C-alpha positions in Angstrom: -25.9 151.5 108.0 -23.7 150.6 110.9 -20.7 152.6 111.9 -17.5 152.0 113.8 -19.4 153.1 116.9 -21.5 149.9 116.9 -18.3 147.8 116.9 -16.8 149.8 119.7 -19.9 149.4 121.8 -19.7 145.6 121.4 -16.1 145.7 122.4 -16.8 147.8 125.5 -19.6 145.6 126.5 -17.3 142.6 126.8 -14.1 144.2 127.5 -14.2 143.7 131.3 -15.5 140.1 131.2 -12.1 138.5 130.8 -10.7 137.2 134.1 -7.1 136.0 133.7 -6.8 133.5 136.5 -3.8 131.2 137.1 -5.3 128.4 135.0 -5.6 130.8 132.0 -2.0 132.0 132.5 -0.7 128.4 132.6 -2.7 127.3 129.6 -1.7 130.2 127.4 2.0 129.8 128.4 2.0 126.1 127.6 0.0 126.4 124.4 2.4 129.2 123.4 5.4 127.1 124.2 4.0 124.4 121.9 3.4 126.9 119.1 7.0 128.2 119.6 8.4 124.7 119.3 6.5 123.8 116.1 7.2 127.1 114.4 10.8 127.0 115.6 11.2 123.4 114.2 9.3 123.8 110.9 10.8 127.2 110.1 14.3 126.8 111.6 15.9 128.7 108.8 14.3 131.9 109.9 16.6 132.0 113.0 19.2 129.4 112.2 19.6 130.2 108.5 23.4 130.2 108.4 23.7 127.2 110.7 21.4 125.1 108.5 23.2 126.2 105.3 26.6 125.2 106.8 25.4 121.9 108.2 23.3 120.6 105.3 25.6 122.0 102.6 22.8 123.3 100.4 22.0 126.4 98.4 19.6 129.2 99.3 16.9 127.7 97.0 17.3 124.2 98.4 16.9 125.5 101.9 13.9 127.5 100.9 12.4 124.4 99.4 12.0 122.9 102.9 9.6 125.6 103.8 7.8 125.1 100.4 7.3 121.5 101.3 5.2 122.6 104.3 3.1 124.6 101.9 2.8 121.7 99.4 1.6 119.3 102.1 -0.7 122.0 103.3 -2.4 122.2 99.9 -3.0 118.5 99.9 -4.0 117.9 103.5 -5.2 121.1 105.2 -8.9 120.9 104.1 -9.3 117.2 105.1 -7.5 117.9 108.4 -9.7 120.9 109.1 -12.9 119.0 108.4 -11.7 116.2 110.7 -10.8 118.6 113.5 -14.2 120.3 113.3 -15.8 116.9 113.8 -13.8 115.7 116.8 -12.6 117.4 119.9 -10.1 120.0 118.7 -8.3 119.8 122.1 -7.5 116.2 121.7 -6.3 116.7 118.1 -4.0 119.4 119.4 -2.3 117.1 121.9 -1.8 114.1 119.7 -0.6 116.1 116.6 2.0 117.9 118.7 3.4 114.5 119.9 3.6 113.4 116.3 5.4 116.5 115.3 8.0 115.9 118.1 8.6 112.4 116.8 9.7 113.8 113.4 11.8 116.4 115.3 13.7 113.6 117.0 14.2 111.8 113.7 15.9 114.9 112.1 18.0 115.4 115.3 19.4 111.8 115.0 20.1 112.1 111.3 20.6 115.8 110.3 21.1 115.4 106.5 19.3 117.2 103.7 17.8 113.9 102.4 16.3 113.2 105.9 15.2 116.8 106.1 13.1 116.5 103.0 11.4 113.4 104.4 10.9 115.0 107.8 9.5 118.3 106.5 7.1 116.5 104.1 5.7 114.1 106.8 5.7 116.6 109.6 3.9 119.1 107.3 1.0 116.6 107.1 0.8 116.3 110.9 1.2 120.1 111.2 -2.1 120.5 109.2 -4.0 118.8 112.1 -2.1 120.8 114.7 -2.4 124.2 113.0 -6.2 123.9 112.7 -6.5 122.6 116.2 -4.5 125.1 118.1 -6.2 128.3 116.8 -9.6 126.8 117.2 -8.7 125.7 120.7 -7.7 129.2 121.7 -10.9 130.6 120.3 -13.3 128.1 121.9 -11.8 128.4 125.4 -11.8 132.2 125.2 -14.3 134.0 127.4 -17.1 135.7 125.5 -16.3 139.1 123.9 -12.6 138.7 124.7 -11.3 137.2 121.6 -8.6 139.9 121.1 -7.3 139.6 124.7 -7.3 135.8 124.5 -5.2 135.7 121.3 -3.1 138.5 122.7 -2.2 136.5 125.9 -1.6 133.4 123.7 0.8 135.6 121.8 2.6 136.4 125.0 2.9 132.6 125.6 4.3 132.2 122.1 6.8 135.0 122.7 8.1 133.8 126.0 8.3 130.2 124.8 10.1 131.2 121.6 12.7 133.3 123.5 13.5 130.5 126.0 13.6 127.8 123.3 15.6 129.8 120.7 18.1 131.5 123.1 18.7 128.0 124.6 19.0 126.6 121.1 21.6 129.2 120.0 23.6 128.5 123.2 23.4 124.8 122.6 24.4 125.2 119.0 27.5 127.3 119.8 28.7 124.9 122.5 28.1 121.6 120.7 29.3 123.1 117.3 32.6 124.3 118.9 33.1 121.2 121.0 32.1 118.6 118.4 30.7 119.5 114.9 28.2 121.7 113.1 26.0 118.7 112.8 26.1 118.1 116.6 25.2 121.8 117.1 22.1 121.5 114.9 21.0 118.3 116.6 21.3 120.0 120.0 18.8 122.6 118.9 16.4 120.0 117.8 16.6 118.0 121.1 15.8 121.3 122.9 12.7 121.6 120.7 11.7 118.0 121.4 11.9 118.3 125.2 9.9 121.6 125.2 7.3 120.2 122.8 6.6 117.2 125.0 6.2 119.4 128.0 3.6 121.5 126.1 1.8 118.4 124.7 1.3 116.8 128.1 0.8 119.8 130.3 -1.1 122.0 127.9 -3.3 119.0 126.8 -4.4 118.4 130.4 -5.2 122.1 131.0 -7.2 122.7 127.9 -9.4 119.7 128.6 -10.2 121.2 132.0 -12.0 124.2 130.3 -15.7 124.3 129.5 -15.7 125.5 125.9 -17.3 128.9 125.4 -18.1 128.2 121.7 -18.9 125.0 119.7 -16.1 122.5 119.7 -17.6 120.2 117.1 -19.8 120.6 114.1 -23.6 119.9 114.7 -24.0 116.2 115.6 -26.1 115.6 112.5 -23.1 116.6 110.3 -20.3 114.8 112.1 -20.5 111.5 110.3 -22.6 112.1 107.2 -20.6 112.5 104.1 -23.3 114.5 102.3 -23.5 117.0 105.3 -19.7 117.3 105.3 -19.6 118.3 101.6 -22.6 120.6 102.0 -20.9 122.4 104.9 -17.7 122.7 102.9 -19.7 124.2 100.0 -21.3 126.8 102.3 -17.9 127.8 103.7 -16.4 128.1 100.2 -19.3 130.2 99.0 -19.1 132.5 102.0 -17.2 135.8 101.2 -16.1 136.0 104.8 -14.1 132.8 104.3 -12.1 134.3 101.5 -11.6 137.6 103.2 -10.2 135.8 106.2 -7.9 133.7 104.0 -6.7 136.7 102.1 -6.1 138.7 105.3 -4.1 135.9 106.9 -2.1 135.4 103.7 -1.0 139.0 103.6 -0.2 139.1 107.4 1.8 135.9 107.3 3.6 136.7 104.0 5.0 139.9 105.6 6.4 137.8 108.4 8.2 135.6 105.9 9.7 138.7 104.3 10.7 140.1 107.6 12.7 136.9 108.4 15.1 137.7 105.5 16.6 140.4 107.5 18.5 137.6 109.3 20.7 136.7 106.2 20.6 140.4 105.2 22.5 141.4 108.3 25.2 138.9 107.7 25.5 139.1 103.9 25.1 142.8 103.4 25.9 144.5 106.7 28.6 142.0 107.7 27.4 141.2 111.2 28.2 137.9 112.9 25.8 134.9 112.8 25.3 135.2 116.6 24.3 138.9 116.3 21.9 138.4 113.5 20.4 135.3 115.3 19.8 137.3 118.6 18.3 140.2 116.6 16.0 137.6 114.8 14.9 136.0 118.1 13.9 139.3 119.8 12.5 140.8 116.5 10.3 137.8 115.9 9.4 136.8 119.4 10.6 139.2 122.2 8.6 142.2 120.9 5.4 140.0 120.9 5.3 140.2 124.7 4.4 143.9 124.3 2.6 143.9 120.9 0.3 140.9 121.3 -1.6 141.9 124.5 -1.6 145.6 123.5 -3.1 144.9 120.1 -5.6 142.5 121.6 -6.7 145.0 124.2 -7.2 147.7 121.6 -9.0 145.3 119.3 -11.5 144.3 122.0 -11.9 148.0 123.1 -13.1 149.0 119.6 -14.7 145.7 118.8 -12.5 144.8 115.8 -9.0 143.5 115.6 -9.1 143.8 111.8 -9.2 147.6 112.2 -6.1 147.5 114.4 -4.2 145.3 111.9 -5.3 147.4 108.9 -3.7 150.5 110.4 -0.6 148.5 111.3 -0.2 147.2 107.7 -0.4 150.7 106.4 2.3 151.9 108.7 4.5 148.9 107.8 4.2 149.8 104.1 5.4 153.3 104.8 8.3 152.0 106.9 9.4 149.5 104.2 9.5 152.5 101.7 11.8 154.4 104.2 14.1 151.4 104.5 14.4 151.1 100.7 15.3 154.8 100.4 18.0 154.8 103.1 21.6 155.4 101.8 24.3 152.8 102.2 26.0 154.9 104.8 23.1 154.5 107.2 24.4 153.4 110.7 23.7 149.9 111.7 21.8 151.0 114.8 19.2 152.8 112.6 18.5 149.7 110.6 18.2 147.6 113.7 15.8 150.1 115.2 13.7 150.1 112.0 13.7 146.3 111.9 12.5 146.2 115.5 9.7 148.6 114.7 8.7 146.3 111.8 8.9 143.4 114.2 6.8 145.2 116.8 3.8 145.7 114.4 4.4 142.4 112.6 4.3 140.3 115.8 1.1 142.0 116.8 -0.5 141.2 113.5 0.6 137.6 113.4 -0.5 137.1 117.0 -4.0 138.4 116.3 -4.5 137.1 112.7 -6.8 134.2 113.8 -9.0 136.6 115.8 -10.0 138.4 112.6 -12.3 135.4 112.1 -14.8 137.4 114.2 -14.6 140.4 111.7 -14.9 137.9 108.8 -17.9 136.4 110.6 -16.6 132.8 110.4 -18.8 130.4 112.3 -16.9 128.9 115.3 -17.8 125.3 114.3 -16.2 125.9 110.9 -13.1 127.5 112.3 -10.7 124.5 111.7 -12.0 124.1 108.1 -11.4 127.8 107.3 -8.0 127.7 108.9 -7.3 124.7 106.7 -8.1 126.8 103.7 -5.5 129.4 104.8 -2.9 126.7 104.7 -3.9 125.8 101.1 -3.4 129.5 100.1 -0.2 129.9 102.0 2.9 131.9 101.3 5.0 128.9 102.3 4.1 127.3 99.1 6.3 129.5 97.0 7.7 132.5 98.9 10.8 131.1 100.5 11.9 129.3 97.4 11.2 132.4 95.3 13.2 134.6 97.6 16.0 132.0 97.7 16.2 131.9 93.9 16.4 135.7 93.8 19.3 135.7 96.2 21.1 132.9 94.2 20.5 134.7 90.9 21.2 138.3 91.9 23.2 138.0 95.1 22.6 140.9 97.5 20.6 142.7 94.8 17.9 140.1 95.4 16.9 141.9 98.5 15.5 144.8 96.4 13.0 142.4 94.8 12.2 141.0 98.3 11.4 144.5 99.7 9.3 145.4 96.6 7.2 142.2 96.9 6.8 143.0 100.6 5.5 146.5 99.9 2.9 145.0 97.4 1.6 142.4 99.9 1.2 145.0 102.6 -0.9 147.3 100.4 -3.0 144.2 99.4 -3.6 143.5 103.1 -4.9 147.0 103.8 -7.4 146.6 100.9 -8.6 143.1 102.1 -9.1 144.1 105.7 -10.9 147.3 104.7 -13.4 145.2 102.7 -13.7 142.9 105.7 -14.5 145.6 108.2 -16.9 147.3 105.7 -18.8 144.1 105.1 -19.2 143.4 108.9 -20.5 146.9 109.5 -23.0 146.5 106.6 -24.3 143.1 107.8 -24.6 144.2 111.4 -26.2 147.5 110.4 -28.8 145.6 108.4 -29.5 143.3 111.3 -29.8 146.2 113.7 -32.2 148.0 111.3 -34.4 144.8 111.0 -34.4 144.4 114.8 -35.3 148.0 115.4 -38.2 147.8 112.8 -39.5 144.6 114.5 -39.3 146.3 117.9 -41.2 149.3 116.6 -43.9 147.2 115.0 -44.3 145.2 118.2 -44.7 148.4 120.3 -47.2 149.8 117.9 -49.3 146.7 118.0 -49.4 146.8 121.8 -50.4 150.4 121.8 
């Protein structure tokens, strides 16, 4: 039976092989910028919640439905898109899908109404299925061997820096245009900032990723690329693999917590009485700024011990304890204490979300199936129901709805600890069995020679 020591040995073996040259830095920054733009656009309510409510004139549930649309389109399109990305060059898919996303961003900027928002989120959600599968697979295949954690950590730094720049600029543009013209003009200004940044990422990042020699398979085996029977056979193998579902379950819990954490933005304004600008700035640095520290640190630790799933598992357990503390705080608790606790949640949460795709190594997902398995995570996605459910609780119970939100969050964190524990245990067992077989074969060979 393998122990954690075997994983640590693997991490140490490759820990020093990652050379972060100027090309790596530029690539991760530009890919991170593109990720920041797509997430900022499709999940605008997480930072611009009050701005969208005021501009579109909708209820909490209606605003949450936009995010649910992303989940609905993901259920329908993610698996076909993942299969497609696995059979073409994921780097090209990444570039063209990002350009498509920016076209819908421009549409909503020109006509920022709720009716157009529904059309935009539904159509952009389809394109996002291609992009989401392609970007995580691209980061993995261009990563140096035995440095998956560091690679995703540095990508997380790119996401953080890009998100801070885009969202701080967006908040500034919103304030200026909203005061000078109208709320609608303010929202459009944010969207145009997203559009410009997204095109920079699509063109610059696309050129850079094509310059890398992939370290892992970019496409499925040639015999499977165009044969329908082979495609369905490969899909069947992926569905029957327990590692696939451990990966999907782990990603679901990690991402679901981030959705819950985003509801501190309206909580600050509705319950604590802070300004929209204050809650927006807290949201930007909670969701993105802390990632500059947490993502590379978590990646480095994960590579050092040979398992990012172990790092995330400990993080989820600490987060669950912190959520309990927040729920038990009295109403007289000073604002700075709550802000500090939220930043602590954000520190661990951003580390987890930055490294979530890297647990594919712990789940033992084959690299050439990466896009397909990522597609499955979009089918079983918290976006399908969580934002709408939270919005309905707030509409029905007012500020009392936040109690239900925190209880749900606690449950999902506990579930995440269980899933990742099973994942780590399974990997140790499989690697231990392989090591035992190899040792037996070696001993037999030596005995024969003697």
